[in-house]
N, C-alpha and C positions, 0 to 999 in steps of 0.2 A: 334684577332685570327681567322684564317680561317681553316676549316677542310679538305680542298682539295688543291692539288698543281696545279690544272688546272687553266686556265685563261678564264673562261666563264663569264656569266652574273653577278653573285654575286661578283666575284673578280674584274672584270672590273669596275663595278659600284662603288665599294669601292675606287679604284684608281682614278676614275674621280673626286670624292669629295675630297680625301686626297690631290690631286695635287693643289687644290685651297683653302685649309684651311689656316687660319691666321697663321703667323709664331710662335705664342705662343704655338701652338700644335706641338709636336715633336713625330710623330708616329714611333713606332717600331712594326714590323710584326712578328707574330708567325705562321709558316706553317708546315704541316706534312711531306713534301717531297720537293725535288728540282724538277724543271720542268718549264713549261711556266710561272707560276706565279712568281717563284723566279727569272727567267730571266728578267721579266718585272720590278721587284723590283730592281734588280742590275742596269738595264738600267736607272731607275729613281733615283738611288743612295739612296734608302731607306734601313735602316738597318733591318735585319731580323734574326730570329733564327729558326732552324728546330727542331721541337719536334715530334718525331715519336710516334705513338700510341702503345707503348709497356707497360710493367709492371711498367716502371719508369716515365711515362709521367707526372704525377701530380707533382712529386718531381722536374722534370726538369722545368716545367712551373712556379712553385712557386719560384724556384731559380732565374729564369729570371726576374720575377716581383720584387723580392727583390733587385737583383743586380742593376737594372736600376731604382729603386725607382719609379715605375709606380704610377700615380695618378688616373688613370681610365683604366679599362679593357673594351674591345669591342669584342663581339662575332658577327662575320660577317654573320654567317649562323645558321640555326636551329640546325644543327649537332654540331656546336661548342659551343652552348649556355650552355648545362649542364656541359661541361668541364670547361668553364670559371667560371661558378657558383661555381664549386667545388674549384677552385683555389682562388676565392674571399673569400670563407668561411675560408680558411686557412690564407690568407694574410690580410684580412680585407680591401681590396681595392674595391671600388664600381665598378659595371659593368653595361654596356648597352648591351641589346640584340637587334640585327638587324634582323627582321623577314622578309624573302623574299619569303617564300613559304606558301601555305595554309595548315591548319591543317586538318587531317581527322576527321570525326565526332566521330569516336570511335577509341581509341588507343588500340593496342594489349598489353596484360599483364598489368603491373603497370606503363606504360609510362605516363598515364594521371597525376598520382600523381607526377612523376618526373618533368613534365612540369609545374604543378601548383606551385611546390616549386621553380623551376628555375625562373619563372616570378614573383612570390611573392617576392623574394629577390632582384630582379633587381632594380637598381636605375633609369633606363630609358628603355623604350621599343619603338623601332622605327619600324613602319609598313610601308612597301613600297606601300601598296594600301589598300583601304577600304575593298576589298575582303579578304585580309589576316587578317585584324583586325576582321572582322565579323566571319571568320572561327574559330578564337581563342575563341570568345565568344560562338559560337555554340558547340565547343569541350569542353567547361567548364573549360578552363585553365586560363581565365581571370575572374576578379570579380570587383565589384564597387570600391574597394580600390586601383585599379590600375589607376583610371582615371586621377589622377594628374601627372602621369609619362608617359603617352602615347603620342607618337608623330606620326603623319601621314606625312611622307616625301617620295615622290616618288623617284625612281632611277633617277640619273642625268647623263648628258653627256655634255662635252664641245663641243658645236654644231659646232664651227668653223672647227672641224676636219671632219665633215660630210656634209659640204656644197659643196665640190668639190671632184672629184675623177678621176682617169685615166681610163675612159671608153674604150678608144681605145686599151689600153694595154691588158685589160682583154679579150676583144673580139678578139684580135689578138691571144691571148693564146688559146682561144677556137676555133679559125679558122672560125669565123662567121663574116658576114658583119654587118654594123651598123644598118641596117633596119630589121634584123632577130629578131623576138620576143624572148626574153630571160627571162625566169621565174625561180625564185630561192627561196631557203630557207636556213636560217642560224641557226645552233644550234647543240648541242650535238646529236649524233645519239642515239635516245631513243624513244620507243613507245609513251612516254608521250609528245613528241614534235610533233609527227604525220607525220614523213617522209613517212610512208607507205600510208597514205591517200594522201599525195602530189603526190607520184608516180602513184597511181591509177588514180588520176585526170589527170596527165600528159599523161597517156595512152589514156584516153578519148579525150584529146585535139588534139591528133595526127590527127584525122579526120578533125578537124576544122581549125587547124593551122599547115599545113604540113611543114612549114619552122621553126617552133618553136624549141628552144633548152632549156634544163633544167639543173640547177646546184644545187647540195647539198653541202653546206659548213659546216664543222664540223666533228668531229670524236668521238670516245668513250671517255667518261670521266673516272675518276678513279673509281667511284662508280659502282659496279657490272660489271666491264669491261669484265670479262670472259663470263658472261651470255649474255651480249649485243653483243658479237661477232656474235652470231647466228642471231641476228636481222640485223646486218650490212651485213652478208653474204646473207641473204634472199633478202634484198633490191638490192644488186648487181646482184643476179641471175635474178631478174625481169628485170633488165636493159640489160641483155644479149640476150633477145628475143624480136621480134617485139611485139608491135609498138615502144618500147623504145630503141631498139638496136641502138647504135651510136648517140643517142640524149640526153643522160644524162651524165653529168660529175660529179664525186665525187671529190671535191677539197680537202677534208680532212681539217685538222686544218690550218687556215690561219690567218695572222696578217694584211693583206691588205684589211680589210673589207670595208673601204670607197671606194676603187677602185672597188671592186666587186659589191657593192650596186649601184654605178654609172652606171654600165654596165647593170643592170636589167631594164626590162620594167614592171615587176610586182613582188611583194614579197608576198609569201604565207606562212601562219602560221596556219595550221589546227589542232592545238593542243587540245586534250581533257582536258588539264589542263593548267593553266597559271596564276600565282599570279600577274604578271605585264608584264613581257617580255620586258626587256629594249632594246633588239635588234630592236624592233619595233620603238623605238625613233630614232635610227640611220637611219632606212629606211625612216621614215617620214622626218627627217632633210635633207636627200638626195633627197627628192621629189619623192620617189618611191611609186606608188599606192599599197595599201595593200588589201589582201583578207585573213581574219582571222576568227577564230571561236569565238563564244560568250561565251566561257568557263571562269569562275571565273573572274579575274581582267583584262582580255584582252580588253573588251570594255571600261573599265575605263582608260586604257592606251591610246588607239587610239581615243577615243571620238566618237561622233556621228554627226560630222560636215562635213563629206564628205571625210576624209582622207582614210577611209577604207570601204570596203564592208564586213559587219559582217554577218557570216553564222550561222544560228541557228541549224546546224546539223553537223554530221561528214561524210556525204555522199560525196564521191569523185565527183559525177556528179554535185552537187551543187557548188563545188569549180571550177570545169571545166567551167561551164556555166558563173560564175562570171568573171573568167579570160578572157574568150572570149569577153565578153561585154567590158571589160576595154581595151583590146588590139585593138579591132576594132573601138572603139569610141575615136578618138584622142582628141576631145573636152573634153570628160569626163575624159580622162587620164590626161589632163593638169589641169583640175579643182581639181582632187584628189591630184595631185602633189603639187599644191599651198596650199590646205587645210592641207596637211601633214606638209609642212614647217612651217605653222603658228602654228599648234598644237605642234610641237616639241619645240617651244619657251618656253612652260611651264616647260620644263625639263632642262633648262640651269643650268650648274653646280654651278656657283658662288652663286646665291641666295639660292639654295638648300643646299649648303655648310654652309651658314650662319645659316640656320635653324638647321642643324646638330650640329653646334657649340653650339647653344642655348640648344639643348638636352644634349650635353656633359657637358656644364656648370651647368645646373640644376642637373645633376646626381652627379657631383663633390660636390655640395653644400648640397645634400640630406644626412640626418643623417640616417644610416641604423640601 
């Protein structure tokens, strides 16, 4: 079950693994609305049901579980986990929780007790990074009794899709030459992703790289969409004035991410948060040098072997300086590109799918 109809990191990571699961697993998806995710499911010919979060959602969900005689439930996001747990208690079908975001140190209200109960009753808990795992311990929602059902499995990608892209097509769409520096960022438009820091760094780069262009890929997700429109409007206003005027392109939501990544000379991710950030796997697989923050699980994803310059601050100037160094030093650019391709091999989908199957099998065998 997924709690959103968008097709961003959590949903895409799930599909990458499901696509290479053994035939014995017959997935059926439950989503809250139609949209990009349902379109991807239809394209892949996966069955799905839409369960809207209204007063009847639990009855709908338990009916689906019974009708299709489910052997295992899977909560793909932190938001979906308590819902799946509730359905499990009624149907007596075991469930696995897939945790892709870090926990706050302190929960509002009684949500800490909700989470302790949700994880206590889970037959398996998959963490996508050590940072997510450690945050659950710090938040007090894990205990020693969970140890035998914890799995640490990073997000996966079928890397063959990210080895080549149509660089020329994207640059033609932007109206720039092949040698013009192109710096970009991919992700939902949200302050937690750091697009405002990226644009402030871009404004500083204007003096040092006068031919540089910038792209922002992504749009508002379902969560807090109305509130985040103000953020998007602010970003676009910044780009209407010098030094960013006519230098920044908002691509919005795109499905041709490999092509866009192939067109970039540097990928920037100045996020103040990041449990793992699977889009960085895609950028590394494409050989794009990275400039990223040191927040949470981001260094765990990119490693410290040269694929990325890791910035220990959120100051735009620090990101701008790092980008200039990478663009101007072609030898360093090539070295980072190679290091990224090698690092990305850790996240190949097939072996990680086998680990996920092991977690599912153990959960099915566990007596609740």
